[in-house]
MIDREN-9366 format. One line per field, with one value per residue (C-alpha): residue number from 1; residue in three letters; x, y, z. Coordinates in pm, 1 decimal. Each point is the difference from the previous one (the first is absolute). Layout:
// MIDREN-9366
k = [NUM|...] $
r = [ALA|...] $
u = [X|...] $
v = [Y|...] $
w = [Z|...] $
//
This chain:
// MIDREN-9366
k = [1|2|3|4|5|6|7|8|9|10|11|12|13|14|15|16|17|18|19|20|21|22|23|24|25|26|27|28|29|30|31|32|33|34|35|36|37|38|39|40|41|42|43|44|45|46|47|48|49|50|51|52|53|54|55|56|57|58|59|60|61|62|63|64|65|66|67|68|69|70|71|72|73|74|75|76|77|78|79|80|81|82|83|84|85|86|87|88|89|90|91|92|93|94|95|96|97|98|99|100|101|102|103|104|105|106|107|108|109|110|111|112|113|114|115|116|117|118|119|120|121|122|123|124|125|126|127|128|129|130|131|132|133|134|135|136|137|138|139|140|141|142|143|144|145|146|147|148|149|150|151|152|153|154|155|156|157|158|159|160|161|162|163|164|165|166|167|168|169|170|171|172|173|174|175|176|177|178|179|180|181|182|183|184|185|186|187|188|189|190|191|192|193|194|195|196|197|198|199|200|201|202|203|204|205|206|207|208|209|210|211|212|213|214|215|216|217|218|219|220|221|222|223|224|225|226|227|228|229|230|231|232|233|234|235|236|237|238|239|240|241|242|243|244|245|246|247|248|249|250|251|252|253|254|255|256|257|258|259|260|261|262|263|264|265|266|267|268|269|270|271|272|273|274|275|276|277|278|279|280|281|282|283|284|285|286|287|288|289|290|291|292|293] $
r = [MET|SER|ASP|GLU|SER|ARG|ILE|PRO|ALA|TRP|ALA|VAL|THR|PRO|ALA|ARG|ARG|PRO|ARG|ALA|ILE|VAL|LEU|ASP|ARG|ARG|ALA|GLY|GLU|ASP|SER|LEU|ASP|ARG|ASP|LEU|MET|GLU|THR|ILE|ALA|SER|GLN|LEU|ASP|VAL|VAL|GLU|GLN|GLY|ALA|GLU|LEU|GLN|GLN|PRO|GLU|MET|LEU|ASP|GLU|VAL|ASP|LEU|LEU|VAL|VAL|LEU|GLY|GLY|ASP|GLY|SER|ILE|LEU|ARG|ALA|ALA|GLN|GLN|MET|GLY|THR|ARG|GLN|ARG|PRO|VAL|ILE|GLY|ILE|ASN|LEU|GLY|ARG|LEU|GLY|PHE|LEU|ALA|ALA|ILE|SER|PRO|GLY|GLU|VAL|GLU|SER|ALA|LEU|ALA|SER|ILE|VAL|SER|GLY|ASP|CYS|ALA|ILE|THR|SER|HIS|LEU|MET|LEU|LYS|CYS|SER|LEU|ILE|ARG|ASP|GLY|LYS|VAL|GLN|SER|GLU|GLN|LEU|GLY|LEU|ASN|GLU|ALA|ALA|ILE|ARG|VAL|GLY|ASN|PRO|PHE|SER|LEU|LEU|ASP|ILE|ASP|LEU|TYR|VAL|ASP|SER|LYS|LEU|ALA|THR|THR|TYR|SER|CYS|ASP|GLY|LEU|ILE|ILE|SER|THR|PRO|VAL|GLY|SER|THR|ALA|HIS|SER|LEU|SER|ALA|GLY|GLY|PRO|ILE|LEU|ARG|LYS|THR|MET|GLN|ALA|PHE|VAL|ILE|ALA|ALA|ILE|SER|PRO|HIS|THR|LEU|THR|VAL|ARG|PRO|VAL|VAL|ASP|SER|ALA|GLU|ARG|VAL|PHE|GLU|MET|ARG|VAL|ARG|THR|ALA|ASP|VAL|VAL|ALA|SER|LEU|VAL|VAL|ASP|GLY|GLN|GLN|LEU|ALA|ARG|LEU|SER|PRO|ASP|ASP|CYS|VAL|ARG|ILE|GLU|ARG|ALA|SER|GLU|SER|PHE|GLN|LEU|ILE|GLU|VAL|ALA|ASP|HIS|ASP|ASP|TYR|GLN|THR|LEU|ARG|GLU|LYS|LEU|ASP|TRP|GLY|GLY|ARG|ILE|ARG|HIS|LYS|LYS] $
u = [1135.5|60.1|-223.4|256.2|-22.9|-263.7|-66.0|90.6|-287.5|93.9|-58.7|-368.4|-54.6|229.6|-137.8|316.5|370.4|142.9|130.4|354.0|271.5|344.6|291.5|347.9|279.2|241.0|-194.9|188.8|309.8|11.2|-205.5|-140.4|-211.7|-131.0|-89.9|-175.1|-198.7|-114.2|-115.0|-174.1|-178.5|-119.4|-205.1|-77.5|-118.8|292.3|-126.8|327.7|368.3|292.0|264.0|-218.1|-378.4|-38.5|-382.7|-126.0|-359.5|38.8|-14.4|-375.7|-21.8|209.0|-40.6|360.3|366.1|276.1|333.5|329.3|294.1|64.8|-171.0|135.1|-197.6|-312.8|50.5|37.8|-319.5|-198.9|124.2|-96.2|-345.3|-76.0|-376.9|-68.4|147.0|-53.1|89.3|363.3|181.0|374.8|242.2|338.6|286.4|193.5|160.4|-208.1|-354.6|-226.6|-284.6|121.8|-45.2|-54.9|311.6|19.3|-44.3|-324.1|-156.6|-205.9|-159.4|-48.4|-184.0|-215.1|-101.6|-62.0|-214.0|-213.4|-40.5|199.3|174.7|-70.2|37.3|130.5|-6.1|310.2|26.9|153.5|110.0|-57.6|297.3|-61.9|268.5|-141.1|190.0|-116.6|-328.5|-74.3|31.9|285.4|-10.8|-165.3|114.4|-140.8|235.8|-10.9|320.9|97.4|56.8|335.7|183.9|371.1|307.7|206.4|337.1|131.1|-65.3|-93.6|-262.7|-359.0|-225.6|-350.9|-318.3|-265.9|-359.0|-284.0|-349.9|146.8|161.4|378.3|115.2|378.8|301.0|240.7|369.7|87.0|109.1|-362.5|-349.6|-214.9|-373.3|-76.9|-308.1|-18.1|110.2|305.5|83.3|232.4|165.0|201.0|-173.2|126.5|359.9|-52.5|-95.8|-370.6|-237.7|-150.9|-382.9|-246.5|-79.3|-372.0|32.7|-147.1|298.1|310.5|357.2|210.0|364.9|302.8|309.4|316.5|-152.1|251.9|-155.0|-27.5|-346.0|-158.6|-198.9|-241.3|-362.4|-306.5|-322.3|-341.9|-45.3|-297.6|237.9|160.7|379.9|191.7|378.0|175.9|381.3|133.8|362.5|40.3|354.9|-33.9|-144.3|-283.7|-210.4|-345.3|3.6|-301.6|50.1|358.9|-86.2|100.6|-297.5|152.0|273.8|-125.0|21.7|-9.0|-363.2|-128.8|-253.1|-11.8|-338.3|-57.7|-341.1|-200.4|-70.3|-361.7|144.5|125.2|259.2|-167.6|223.0|-107.6|108.7|-10.9|18.1|325.4|132.0|0.0|184.2|197.0|114.2|118.3|194.7|170.2|94.5|72.4|173.4|146.7|-198.6|59.2|-54.8|305.4|365.1|208.0|324.5|308.8|86.3] $
v = [2996.3|111.1|-73.1|-262.3|-199.9|-239.9|-221.0|-366.0|-237.5|-235.8|286.7|23.2|-374.5|-93.1|-350.2|-158.8|75.3|152.7|-254.5|69.5|-112.3|49.2|69.5|-30.2|-19.9|-55.9|-293.2|-221.9|215.7|67.4|-18.4|347.7|-134.7|-279.6|244.7|223.6|-285.4|-101.5|358.0|25.8|-343.2|106.3|280.9|-110.3|-309.2|-80.1|-196.8|-2.0|87.1|7.0|202.2|51.2|9.2|-353.4|-1.6|346.8|-131.6|-24.3|378.9|-36.6|-176.0|236.1|339.7|120.8|-73.1|21.0|62.4|-48.2|169.8|342.6|213.6|-223.6|-285.8|205.3|111.5|-371.6|-86.3|276.8|-119.5|-366.6|96.3|155.3|62.3|-156.0|273.8|-51.2|220.1|-31.2|49.4|20.4|-110.8|161.1|-239.8|202.6|344.8|305.7|-136.8|273.7|-253.0|-267.9|249.8|-240.4|-107.7|-349.9|153.2|161.4|-306.4|-120.6|330.5|85.4|-328.3|55.2|337.1|-156.7|-284.1|244.3|234.2|281.2|66.3|122.0|-157.6|269.4|-44.3|102.0|62.8|-274.9|30.1|-226.5|-23.1|-125.3|-79.9|56.5|-142.1|17.7|143.7|-303.8|-26.5|-244.2|10.1|166.9|40.4|162.3|228.8|153.3|205.5|87.1|-93.3|106.6|-14.7|-52.8|-1.0|-310.4|-101.2|195.7|274.8|303.1|268.1|-92.2|224.5|-68.7|165.5|50.1|30.9|114.3|-91.7|-71.8|351.6|34.8|164.1|-4.0|-212.0|-93.5|-66.7|-198.7|-334.5|-86.9|118.3|-88.4|32.9|-48.5|-35.5|200.6|-321.8|-19.2|365.9|-99.2|-267.6|24.9|327.0|169.8|-103.8|154.0|335.4|-46.1|149.8|-185.5|-43.0|-91.9|-370.1|60.7|258.7|-83.8|102.4|-127.6|136.9|11.9|17.6|-32.0|-202.7|218.0|231.8|171.3|349.3|207.1|118.8|-346.4|-17.8|-263.2|37.8|-89.2|-60.2|-145.7|-376.8|39.4|64.6|-271.2|17.2|-164.1|-30.9|-80.1|-52.1|174.4|-117.3|-305.6|-115.1|5.2|-276.0|93.3|-201.7|44.6|-49.5|-20.7|11.9|-117.2|-291.2|7.5|-44.3|16.0|131.9|283.3|70.6|348.9|-37.8|-130.7|201.7|-21.6|114.6|96.2|55.1|-33.9|-353.4|-96.9|-180.0|180.2|-107.7|-19.7|73.7|-69.5|294.3|9.3|298.7|181.0|-32.1|289.0|109.0|282.9|-220.7|-250.5|263.4|118.3|-342.6|-186.4|270.7|192.5|302.4|308.6|368.3|123.5|17.7|-220.1|173.9|-200.7|49.5] $
w = [667.9|-362.5|-290.8|-117.7|325.6|121.5|303.0|-44.4|-69.9|284.3|245.0|-112.7|56.0|278.4|47.0|-145.8|-4.3|-322.5|-241.2|-128.9|-237.4|135.9|-251.2|134.0|-249.9|288.5|140.1|237.1|13.3|373.5|321.3|-63.0|-288.5|230.3|283.9|-254.9|-134.7|348.3|63.7|-330.6|44.6|345.8|-147.8|-364.5|-167.1|-235.5|-294.0|-202.9|73.5|-231.3|-178.3|-309.8|-67.9|-123.1|-50.3|-112.3|13.4|381.3|13.0|-52.1|334.7|216.0|157.2|-15.1|-66.8|251.5|-171.6|191.8|-155.7|-152.3|-252.7|-272.8|142.5|-4.5|-361.5|-86.0|188.3|-170.5|-339.9|74.5|122.7|-339.6|-31.8|342.4|217.9|374.3|292.2|102.9|331.4|-36.9|270.8|-53.2|1.6|-254.3|5.9|-74.9|5.5|-140.7|-66.4|243.8|293.7|292.9|194.1|147.0|348.5|-106.1|-151.3|290.9|79.6|-363.8|-67.6|298.5|-142.6|-337.0|130.1|204.9|-296.7|145.4|-331.2|-350.6|-345.3|-228.9|-386.8|-198.5|-370.1|-217.3|-361.1|-295.0|-230.4|-363.8|-248.6|-350.5|-302.8|-354.7|122.2|231.8|376.2|63.1|378.1|289.2|359.2|315.0|184.4|352.4|-11.5|-350.7|-364.7|-148.5|-326.3|81.0|-218.5|-36.3|-151.5|-194.9|243.8|-208.6|22.6|-85.8|-185.0|137.6|-124.1|252.8|-103.9|238.6|-122.8|-351.0|-25.2|-3.9|322.9|-46.1|-96.1|277.1|-54.9|312.8|143.8|57.3|81.7|305.1|35.2|365.0|220.8|329.8|186.6|-229.5|42.7|289.7|-207.6|-326.1|-98.3|317.1|-77.4|-344.2|158.6|-6.4|267.1|286.7|-38.1|269.6|-61.0|-40.9|-282.3|-332.2|-215.7|-192.2|16.3|-315.6|83.0|-230.5|100.4|-52.3|-261.9|-231.8|31.8|315.7|-91.2|49.8|318.7|148.5|-87.1|202.9|-206.1|57.3|14.9|-228.7|-293.9|-214.2|-52.6|-283.1|-36.3|-319.8|-37.3|-308.4|27.1|-228.5|98.7|382.9|203.9|229.2|243.0|139.9|376.1|225.8|379.6|-45.3|-230.4|-363.7|-211.8|-348.2|-227.5|-206.7|-369.7|-152.0|-112.7|326.7|194.5|385.4|127.2|367.8|138.8|320.4|88.7|85.7|301.8|304.3|263.1|340.1|299.1|361.1|219.9|380.0|233.5|81.2|-355.2|-247.3|-314.8|147.6|286.3|-254.5|-188.5|317.8|124.6|-319.3|-207.0|291.0|-127.7|210.5|-32.7|173.2|-98.1|218.9|114.7|96.3|363.8] $
//
């Protein structure tokens, strides 16, 4: 077990079943959901169920969240929990499922392992994104995947200054700029040519979207640094997007600050699941050239 992992509290005091909130954005769509809920309820005390987290204060009363859906559902759950992060187990009803790694057929055995404590809770880096306008913080948002500046209509190149610890690093001419966590390194950052980081690393990835020069390459830097992005182009619409959700339209004098969040995302991991297996199975990652027969 790594330094970032810990044994669940309910395994230390097994006198009661773990209490859980179940989030299912597909609730009631088909019999699969009903079957999964029966399986979950047979192993956990479900205190709340719904498509959204209706009462965030209920997080103080539970041990974990069960999220049915895909990685997008888990991103939404992490955002809704805010400062009340609780361990999450993701049941994959979507497509890839890097975070929602448990298939419906594995639910019963996975929950049995979780209830008995035969699992680990691993902490993952989250970012805090702050929009600063006229020297004042206008809005803040936690992110699990990434914060990005993206171009809008009219679709022209953006000039974005990147500052690291208040020092100018470089100016990008691009369609956008992504600052990603290790968890987000397999999301939008990957499609922009960024590297894949182990999810427990304490680092950020800076990746430009369609940069105008061939010398621009993704950068990995410590999560202890503070990153600031400023859009220099005055006549182009740019948006600040955190985990796929637009936070604001940007003005040329706005500053977008990215730093380590004090909160961390807690993922429940059971045996027989590992990062390299996920890459092989989800991204069809192989080391051999496949010749046509």
